[in-house]
Residue, then its C-alpha position, 0 to 999 in steps of 0.5 A: m901578654t901575647e895571646k896564643s891559641s890553637p884548635d884545641i885552646s882559645f882565650f876567653f878573658e884576661s884580667p887587665s891587671l895581669d902582668a904575666e912576667t911577675v907571676d911566680i905561682v899559677v893556680t890552675v882550675p878546671t871547671f865544668r858546669r859548676p859556676e856557683q862552686l867555681t866562684k867559691t873556689l876563686q874566692s878562696i884562692a883570692a883570700q890566700e895568705c901567701d907572699r908569693t905573686v899569684c895568678v889563676v888560670i881557669m880552664e873551661n871544659d864546656g864549650e857549649q854552655m860556658q857557665g864556668a867561663a862566665a862566672a870566672k870572668t865576672f869574678l876576675r873582673d871584680s876581684s884583685l886576683p889576676g888571671l886568665v880564662i881559657v876554653a879547652h875545646q876537647r871534652g875530658n878532664c885530661h884535656a882540661y888540665n893539658a890545656g891549662w898546663r900548656t897555657v902556663r908554659e906558653s904565657f908566664p915566663n917566670y913561673s916557679a910552680i903551678a898549684v891545682i885545685d878542682d871547681d868543687e873545692e875551697a882552699d884553707p887560707h894558708w893552703l899555697r903558703n904551706l904547699c910552697e914551704t913544704a916543697d922548699h923544705f923537702s926539695v921535692d918536685f910535687v907536694g900533695a895535700p888533703q882533700v877534706p870531704v864536706f858531705e851535703s848532708d849529716r847522714s853522710n858523716k859516717l863515710d868520713g873513714h871510707p877509703v874513697f874519701a880518706p887521704p893517702y897519708d897523715c903526716t907531712g914529709r917525703v912520700p913515694i908517690l901521689y895519686s890525685s891532682g885535686n890538691v897538688l903543687i907541681g914544680r916548673q921543672v916537671l912541666e919543662s921535662m915531661p913530655m906533652p900531653y902531660l895527662d894521657p887522654a885515654f883516662n879522660f872519662i875513667g879517671g886516673g890521668d893524674s895517677d898515670f902521670y905521677s907514675r911516669a914522673n917517678e920513673h923520671g926521678f921526680l920527688f914527692a912530699w905530702c903537706a898535712t897542713a894545706p887542705v882543701f875542702e871538697a863538696i861531696p853531694d848525696r849522690r856520691t855517698s850512695h852504695s852504687w856510686l861507692i861500689a863503682r868508684s871502688q872498682r874504678e880505682g881498682a881498675i885504674s891501678a891495674l891499667i897503670e901496672n900493665r902500662r909500666k910492665p908491658g908484655t906477657a910476663g907483666r900482664l901475668g904479674t898483674i893478674a896474679k896480684s889481682l887475684l892475691m888481693l881478691a883472696a885477701s879482700p874478705v879478711r881485710a873487709i871484715k877488719l875495716g868494716l868492724r873498725s869503721g862500723s860500716p859494712a859499706t866501707g868494709s867492702y871497699y877492698v873487695h871491690v877494688a880487687i874485683g875492679r882490677l880483674l874486670a879491667e883485664f877484660g876491658r871493663i872499666n866504668e867511665q864515671y866521668r863520661n856523665p859529669e853531672a851524675n858523677 
């Protein structure tokens, strides 16, 4: 492979067995200071029951400690799974994704799609096969799938029904849009057509760069589907089950939705429309909260809709929680 680099991207390791011209599916994995979890993620990719030619690109986003890069190198050196390890020197999850997807375009001339999984997730053995079959069956450009929460302690199981952890869809089929990049298949035609950078770095530390990307892709006419049988299993530490974290995440989701709406509908009329929608959501949120709270048996779960509406309104005043600014606390 011809090695390419830029001030923002450098190559750290390449599997000796990697034949870039034969690769069909590239799995991209952003990582930041989770070497043990990253190794489990890579083990689950290596164990895929899939008849496509697969490789992996790991995007290290910590140019100082390089824990993920070192762990990935060790795994790839001793594994039959071929891949690349690159360093995305600009901090932020959008920069990491952009570095990986750009590397795929430049390094793998015959790839047909990329799959995305996070470094705190483990894939079902049929993950890739089911994603690809769903894309082919429904003739779509994107396929999303569930991120199943695996809570650190049993006391957190009551949060299974919390909207923060719940998938947006239940059944396999065409869907209007996706929201998360933590489990998705993206066709080559998307990366070849959408402008770079794919994910807007303005979302680096607040999240939502994936939702914004999907929104723009939807405007370009790309199609989406959901595959209920291609789960990944996401490790949820106890800190993500605290009431304060759930409030912050719920408000952040509301803020991101308002921010994206304002981007899609610029100008005074669009801004007023977004504010009006936020006010209506706030007015309706107590009733929705009571219904969800009774159904789930959890007042914390029920309050989700209230905090989403509050987050939307706070965003109009520039107050958006940067939960990704400190990844170790997120």
